C-alpha positions as CSV (number, residue, x, y, z in Angstrom):
1,M,-127.9,-181.2,71.5
2,D,-130.8,-178.7,71.9
3,T,-128.7,-175.9,73.7
4,P,-126.6,-173.6,71.8
5,F,-122.9,-174.3,72.6
6,I,-119.5,-173.2,71.8
7,Y,-116.4,-175.5,71.9
8,L,-113.2,-173.8,73.1
9,A,-110.4,-175.0,71.2
10,G,-106.6,-174.1,71.6
11,P,-103.5,-174.8,73.6
12,I,-103.9,-175.7,77.3
13,K,-100.4,-177.0,78.7
14,S,-98.1,-174.0,78.9
15,A,-100.9,-171.6,77.8
16,P,-102.2,-168.7,79.9
17,C,-105.6,-169.7,81.5
18,W,-107.6,-168.2,78.7
19,Q,-110.6,-170.6,79.1
20,D,-111.8,-168.9,82.3
21,E,-111.8,-165.5,80.6
22,A,-113.6,-166.7,77.4
23,I,-116.3,-168.6,79.5
24,R,-116.9,-165.5,81.6
25,Y,-117.2,-163.3,78.7
26,I,-119.5,-165.6,76.7
27,L,-121.8,-166.3,79.8
28,A,-122.0,-162.6,80.6
29,N,-123.4,-162.0,77.1
30,D,-125.5,-165.1,76.9
31,S,-126.2,-167.1,80.1
32,G,-128.1,-169.8,78.2
33,V,-125.1,-170.9,76.1
34,M,-123.4,-174.1,77.1
35,I,-119.6,-174.4,76.7
36,A,-117.4,-177.4,75.9
37,T,-113.8,-177.3,76.8
38,P,-111.0,-179.9,77.2
39,Q,-109.5,-177.7,79.9
40,R,-109.5,-179.7,83.3
41,I,-109.1,-177.0,85.7
42,L,-111.7,-174.1,85.7
43,A,-112.5,-171.6,88.3
44,N,-115.3,-173.1,90.6
45,D,-118.0,-170.5,89.6
46,L,-117.7,-171.6,85.9
47,T,-118.7,-175.2,85.9
48,Q,-122.4,-174.8,85.7
49,N,-122.7,-174.1,81.9
50,V,-119.7,-176.4,81.0
51,I,-120.1,-179.7,79.2
52,H,-117.8,-181.9,81.2
53,R,-115.2,-184.3,79.7
54,G,-116.0,-187.4,81.9
55,E,-119.0,-188.6,80.0
56,P,-118.9,-192.5,80.2
57,R,-120.0,-193.0,76.6
58,F,-116.5,-191.9,75.2
59,H,-113.6,-194.6,75.6
60,R,-111.0,-191.7,75.8
61,Q,-110.6,-187.9,76.0
62,R,-109.8,-187.5,72.3
63,A,-113.2,-189.1,71.3
64,W,-114.9,-186.6,73.5
65,E,-113.0,-183.8,71.9
66,R,-113.5,-184.9,68.3
67,H,-117.3,-185.4,69.0
68,Y,-117.8,-181.9,70.4
69,M,-115.7,-180.2,67.9
70,D,-117.5,-181.7,65.1
71,L,-120.8,-180.9,66.6
72,A,-119.9,-177.4,67.3
73,A,-118.7,-176.8,63.8
74,K,-122.1,-177.9,62.4
75,S,-124.5,-176.8,64.9
76,G,-122.9,-174.5,67.4
77,A,-119.5,-172.5,67.2
78,L,-116.1,-174.0,67.2
79,L,-113.8,-171.2,68.7
80,F,-110.0,-171.4,68.4
81,W,-107.9,-169.1,70.5
82,L,-104.2,-169.1,69.9
83,P,-102.3,-167.2,72.6
84,E,-98.6,-166.8,73.2
85,E,-96.8,-169.5,75.2
86,H,-97.0,-168.5,78.9
87,E,-94.7,-171.0,80.4
88,H,-92.2,-172.9,78.3
89,D,-91.9,-176.8,78.9
90,C,-89.0,-178.5,77.0
91,E,-90.7,-181.7,77.2
92,K,-93.7,-180.9,75.0
93,A,-94.1,-178.8,72.0
94,Y,-96.5,-175.9,72.6
95,G,-99.9,-176.3,71.2
96,A,-98.9,-179.6,69.5
97,V,-102.4,-181.0,69.2
98,T,-104.0,-177.5,68.5
99,R,-101.6,-177.2,65.5
100,F,-102.7,-180.5,64.2
101,E,-106.3,-179.6,64.7
102,L,-105.8,-176.3,62.8
103,G,-104.5,-178.4,59.8
104,I,-107.6,-180.6,59.9
105,W,-110.0,-177.6,60.3
106,L,-108.2,-175.5,57.6
107,E,-109.0,-178.3,55.1
108,R,-112.5,-178.8,56.4
109,I,-113.3,-175.1,55.9
110,R,-111.8,-174.9,52.7
111,N,-114.1,-177.7,51.4
112,A,-117.2,-176.6,53.5
113,P,-117.0,-172.9,54.3
114,E,-120.3,-173.0,55.9
115,L,-118.9,-174.6,58.9
116,H,-119.2,-172.6,62.2
117,V,-115.6,-171.8,63.0
118,C,-113.9,-168.7,64.4
119,I,-110.3,-168.2,65.0
120,G,-108.3,-165.5,67.2
121,T,-105.0,-164.9,68.2
122,D,-102.9,-162.5,70.2
123,G,-100.5,-162.4,67.3
124,R,-97.7,-164.1,69.3
125,F,-98.6,-167.7,68.9
126,S,-95.5,-169.2,67.4
127,E,-95.3,-169.6,63.6
128,W,-98.8,-167.6,63.5
129,H,-97.6,-165.8,60.3
130,T,-97.4,-169.2,58.5
131,Y,-100.9,-170.2,59.7
132,A,-102.3,-166.6,58.7
133,Y,-101.1,-167.1,55.3
134,D,-102.4,-170.6,54.8
135,F,-105.8,-169.3,56.1
136,S,-105.7,-166.4,53.7
137,Q,-105.1,-168.6,50.7
138,D,-107.5,-171.6,51.7
139,A,-110.1,-169.9,53.8
140,P,-110.1,-166.3,52.5
141,N,-113.4,-165.5,53.9
142,L,-112.6,-166.5,57.5
143,R,-111.9,-163.4,59.6
144,I,-109.0,-163.9,62.2
145,F,-109.6,-161.9,65.4
146,E,-107.0,-160.3,67.4
147,T,-108.4,-160.5,70.9
148,L,-110.1,-163.2,72.8
149,K,-113.0,-160.9,73.6
150,A,-113.6,-160.4,69.8
151,T,-113.3,-164.0,69.0
152,C,-115.7,-164.8,71.8
153,K,-118.2,-162.3,70.4
154,E,-117.9,-163.7,66.9
155,A,-118.7,-167.3,68.4
156,L,-121.8,-165.8,70.0
157,D,-122.8,-164.0,66.7
158,I,-122.5,-167.1,64.8
159,L,-125.0,-168.8,67.4
160,H,-127.3,-165.9,67.0
161,K,-127.4,-165.9,63.3
162,G,-130.6,-167.9,63.3
163,D,-129.3,-170.5,60.9
164,I,-128.2,-172.9,63.6
């Protein structure tokens, strides 16, 4: 991919609609950035700079997600936002896939700290203190941001460092 891009990773189901806010902030600060997100529903005015999930070369959604997450961490920016659960659903654990992805990326960052990953949370993501402890032990140089805006700014800073 020739265009700088950011992948938005984090809970979708039962989460607040944080992706729209992130996309608006990112594009207001750099209108040339492309954004990949697995979020299916976005505001109509936000689809122009978004890499869509329906590419026929991927046999399933998860293949699309893994491809763009890997690409972002190596040549873009992989942004994790971990908000508090907005609407509880007893049928599905909140952020289940995100929690799995955090474990994968923690190990990857530990072994390759040069990966382009940034993480933010409102501090109310369940079990956040456990995750924060693990990141402090295994990826001590990775800063954790307290607002979505600050996390998006960090992703843009990663893109603009010139080493991508």
